[in-house]
C-alpha positions in Angstrom: -47.9 5.2 9.2 -51.5 5.3 10.3 -52.2 8.1 7.9 -50.7 6.1 5.0 -52.8 3.1 5.8 -55.9 5.2 6.3 -55.4 7.0 2.9 -54.9 3.8 1.0 -58.0 2.2 2.6 -60.1 5.2 1.8 -59.0 5.1 -1.8 -59.8 1.4 -2.1 -63.2 1.9 -0.4 -64.1 4.7 -2.8 -63.1 2.5 -5.8 -65.3 -0.4 -4.7 -68.3 1.7 -3.9 -68.3 3.9 -7.0 -71.9 4.2 -8.3 -72.7 3.4 -11.9 -69.2 2.3 -12.8 -70.4 -0.3 -15.2 -72.6 2.3 -17.0 -69.6 4.7 -17.6 -68.0 5.0 -21.0 -64.4 3.9 -21.4 -63.1 7.5 -21.3 -65.2 8.3 -18.2 -63.9 5.2 -16.4 -60.3 6.1 -17.2 -60.7 9.6 -15.9 -62.4 8.3 -12.8 -59.6 5.8 -12.1 -56.9 8.4 -12.6 -58.6 10.7 -10.1 -58.7 7.9 -7.5 -55.0 7.1 -8.1 -54.1 10.7 -7.5 -56.1 10.8 -4.3 -54.4 7.6 -3.0 -50.9 9.0 -3.9 -51.6 12.3 -2.0 -52.8 10.3 1.0 -49.6 8.2 1.0 -47.3 11.2 0.6 -49.0 12.9 3.6 -48.6 9.8 5.7 -44.9 9.5 4.8 -44.3 13.1 5.7 -45.9 12.6 9.1 -43.8 9.5 9.7 -40.6 11.5 8.9 -41.5 14.5 11.0 -39.6 15.0 14.3 -41.2 13.4 17.4 -41.6 15.2 20.7 -38.1 14.1 21.6 -36.7 15.8 18.6 -35.8 12.6 16.7 -37.1 11.5 13.3 -39.0 8.2 13.0 -37.8 7.8 9.4 -35.0 5.2 8.8 -31.6 6.7 8.6 -29.5 6.2 5.4 -26.2 4.4 6.0 -23.1 6.6 6.4 -21.0 6.0 3.4 -18.1 7.9 4.9 -16.9 4.8 6.6 -15.6 3.7 3.2 -13.5 6.8 2.8 -9.8 7.0 3.9 -9.4 9.2 7.0 -5.7 10.2 6.5 -5.6 10.3 10.3 -1.9 9.4 10.8 0.8 12.0 11.3 2.7 13.1 8.3 5.7 10.8 7.4 4.6 8.1 9.9 3.7 5.8 6.9 7.4 5.9 5.9 8.3 5.9 2.2 8.4 2.9 -0.1 11.7 0.9 -0.1 13.2 -0.5 -3.3 11.3 -3.9 -2.9 7.9 -2.3 -2.4 7.4 -2.4 1.3 6.8 0.6 3.6 10.0 1.8 5.2 13.2 3.6 4.1 14.9 3.3 0.7 16.8 0.1 1.2 15.1 -1.6 4.1 11.5 -2.3 5.3 10.3 -0.7 8.6 7.6 -1.9 11.0 5.4 1.1 10.0 2.4 0.3 7.8 2.2 2.2 4.6 -0.4 4.9 3.9 -2.1 7.3 6.3 -5.2 5.3 7.3 -5.7 4.8 11.0 -6.8 1.6 12.7 -10.3 2.4 11.6 -9.4 3.0 7.9 -7.0 2.3 5.1 -4.4 3.9 2.9 -2.7 3.2 -0.4 -0.1 4.5 -2.7 1.6 4.1 -6.1 5.4 4.5 -6.3 8.3 4.7 -8.7 12.0 4.5 -7.9 14.9 5.3 -10.2 18.4 4.3 -9.1 21.4 5.0 -11.3 25.0 4.1 -10.8 28.1 4.3 -13.1 27.2 1.1 -15.0 23.6 0.1 -14.1 20.1 1.5 -13.8 17.5 0.0 -11.5 13.8 0.9 -11.9 11.3 -0.2 -9.3 7.5 0.6 -9.4 4.3 -0.8 -7.9 1.4 -0.2 -5.5 1.0 -0.8 -1.8 -2.1 -0.8 0.6 -2.2 -0.4 4.3 -5.4 -1.8 6.0 -6.5 -0.8 9.5 -2.9 0.2 10.3 -2.3 -3.5 10.8 -1.8 -5.2 7.5 0.3 -4.1 4.5 0.0 -5.6 1.0 2.4 -4.7 -1.8 3.1 -5.5 -5.5 6.3 -4.4 -7.0 8.4 -4.9 -10.2 12.1 -4.3 -10.5 14.1 -3.9 -13.7 17.9 -3.8 -13.9 19.6 -2.4 -17.0 23.3 -2.3 -18.0 24.9 0.6 -19.7 28.6 -0.3 -20.4 30.3 -3.2 -22.2 30.3 -6.1 -21.7 26.9 -5.7 -20.0 25.5 -2.8 -22.1 22.5 -4.7 -23.3 21.8 -6.4 -20.0 18.2 -6.5 -18.8 16.9 -8.4 -15.7 13.5 -8.1 -14.1 11.7 -9.7 -11.1 8.3 -9.5 -9.5 7.8 -9.1 -5.8 4.6 -9.6 -3.7 4.9 -8.5 -0.1 2.8 -9.0 3.0 3.5 -7.3 6.4 1.6 -7.7 9.7 2.0 -5.4 12.7 2.5 -7.6 15.8 3.0 -5.2 18.7 3.5 -1.7 19.8 2.7 1.7 18.2 5.4 4.0 16.9 3.4 7.1 17.6 1.3 6.4 20.7 3.8 4.4 22.7 6.0 7.4 23.6 6.0 6.6 27.3 7.1 3.0 26.7 10.4 1.5 25.5 8.6 -1.1 23.3 9.0 -0.3 19.6 6.4 -1.0 16.9 7.1 -4.6 15.7 6.1 -6.1 12.4 6.8 -9.4 10.5 6.9 -9.5 6.7 7.3 -11.9 3.8 8.4 -11.1 0.3 7.7 -13.6 -2.5 10.1 -13.0 -5.4 10.3 -14.4 -8.9 13.1 -13.6 -11.3 11.9 -13.3 -14.9 15.2 -14.2 -16.6 18.1 -12.4 -18.3 18.1 -10.5 -21.6 21.0 -9.1 -23.6 23.6 -11.7 -22.7 23.2 -14.0 -25.7 22.9 -17.7 -24.6 22.7 -16.7 -20.9 19.0 -16.3 -20.3 18.5 -17.6 -16.8 20.1 -16.8 -13.4 20.8 -20.5 -12.9 23.4 -20.2 -15.7 25.3 -17.8 -13.4 25.3 -20.3 -10.6 22.1 -19.5 -8.8 20.2 -22.4 -7.3 16.8 -21.0 -8.1 15.0 -18.2 -10.0 12.4 -17.8 -7.2 12.6 -17.3 -3.4 11.1 -15.9 -0.3 12.5 -13.4 2.1 11.3 -13.4 5.7 11.9 -10.4 8.0 11.1 -9.0 11.4 11.3 -5.2 11.8 11.3 -3.0 15.0 10.8 0.8 14.6 11.0 3.3 17.5 9.8 6.9 16.9 11.0 9.4 19.5 8.8 12.4 18.8 10.4 14.6 21.5 13.9 14.0 20.0 12.6 14.0 16.4 14.3 10.7 15.8 13.3 7.4 14.2 15.4 4.2 14.7 14.8 0.9 12.9 16.3 -2.5 13.0 15.3 -5.3 10.6 16.4 -8.9 10.7 16.0 -10.7 7.3 16.2 -14.4 6.5 17.2 -14.6 2.8 18.8 -16.5 0.0 18.5 -13.6 -2.5 21.5 -12.5 -4.6 21.4 -8.8 -5.2 17.8 -8.7 -3.8 16.9 -11.6 -6.2 18.0 -10.0 -9.4 20.7 -12.6 -9.7 18.6 -15.4 -8.3 18.5 -17.2 -5.0 21.1 -19.4 -3.4 24.2 -20.3 -5.3 27.2 -22.5 -6.0 28.9 -21.3 -2.8 26.0 -21.8 -0.4 22.3 -22.4 -0.7 20.7 -21.8 2.7 18.9 -19.1 4.5 21.1 -16.6 6.3 20.2 -13.9 8.8 21.1 -10.4 7.5 20.8 -7.2 9.6 19.4 -4.0 8.2 19.5 -0.7 10.1 18.1 2.8 9.7 18.2 6.1 11.5 16.3 9.3 10.5 16.2 12.8 12.0 13.0 14.7 11.4 14.2 18.2 10.5 10.7 19.4 10.6 7.2 18.0 9.9 8.0 17.8 6.1 11.7 16.9 6.0 13.6 13.8 7.2 17.3 13.2 6.9 18.7 9.7 7.4 21.1 6.8 6.8 20.7 3.1 6.1 22.9 0.0 6.1 21.9 -3.4 4.7 24.0 -6.6 5.0 24.0 -8.9 2.0 24.7 -12.7 1.6 27.5 -14.0 -0.7 26.2 -17.1 -2.4 27.6 -16.8 -5.9 31.2 -17.2 -7.2 30.2 -14.9 -10.0 29.1 -12.2 -7.6 31.2 -11.0 -4.7 28.2 -9.2 -3.2 28.8 -6.3 -0.9 26.6 -4.6 1.7 24.4 -1.7 0.7 24.3 1.7 2.4 22.8 5.1 1.7 22.1 8.6 3.0 18.7 10.1 2.1 16.6 13.2 2.3 12.8 12.6 2.3 10.4 15.4 1.6 6.6 15.2 2.5 4.9 18.3 1.0 1.5 16.7 1.9 0.1 13.4 2.9 -0.6 12.7 -0.7 2.9 13.0 -2.0 6.5 12.3 -1.0 9.9 12.4 -2.6 13.1 10.7 -1.5 16.6 11.6 -2.8 19.6 9.5 -1.7 23.2 8.8 -2.4 23.5 5.0 -2.5 26.4 2.5 -2.6 25.7 -1.0 -3.8 29.2 -2.5 -4.0 30.2 -4.8 -6.8 27.4 -6.3 -8.9 29.2 -9.1 -10.8 32.8 -10.3 -11.4 32.3 -9.4 -15.0 32.3 -5.7 -14.0 34.3 -5.5 -10.7 33.6 -1.9 -9.9 32.1 -0.4 -6.8 28.7 0.9 -7.9 27.7 4.3 -6.4 25.0 6.6 -7.6 21.7 8.5 -7.0 18.4 7.2 -5.8 15.2 9.1 -6.5 11.8 7.8 -5.4 8.3 9.3 -5.9 5.2 8.2 -4.0 1.6 9.4 -4.4 -1.3 8.2 -2.4 -3.4 8.7 0.8 
């Protein structure tokens, strides 16, 4: 720094004391000024190099650039410990949310993913897709869209869709690090759901015409997940307060009852190895509509994690009856793809 100031002062002094400057021609003055500027620039560069040189303690006196790596995801969590994405967009199993936070970011980072789920039964097809973000392994935000299609008469042209915004907050425990404690990882979540109406049924265009009390609703849930690494076992229990009919695809509340009910949801998964998990799930459902004798859901799934950037879930799923207009037990295949970090 001293050399920088000294060089600049020297150049300035030289400029002020230049003899005969007024008697020089324009070209001579320009050449002389350029030479002084070059001298000043060399002096400043020399001073900057001295300031950046290591001191006797081995440390540089130059300012250090900020470390941009802090904005990069660290992928620090164990493979599969972010879960997969369930059919409503939250991190968990296929049918029910878990207390795990999606993505592979640790408590010092973040993770995110995009997902697509295809569920096909004898008479219906359900598509679910969206994005989810896990922040500091504490907060999860998700945005999801569901689309239900019919395939056989009288519901061959049926189309119903709904949007779901989810928020999950880890409250206590850690599924990985609390191996010496009985306390599971516990998280609370909220799902804001809005049904976008019915297509393909002629004059029936809104779920209220089927007996639903509303076309929008909120699900509240509390999930507890315990990961037993030594036994390669994951156990989850979720308690959901809901009015949703068929997850909200047939609206919320109904002509039989219009109040929140507590529904239990349960999952168990065995980690065959670090990349494969085999499990089962069971999800209780309310029965609010006379037009829908809703049945509980269950599935058996196999999840594959070839890397932390990709996962695939294949399941056999049973959804029970969907409506009285098609009183048939719906069973089929569930396939979900997830890409992220």
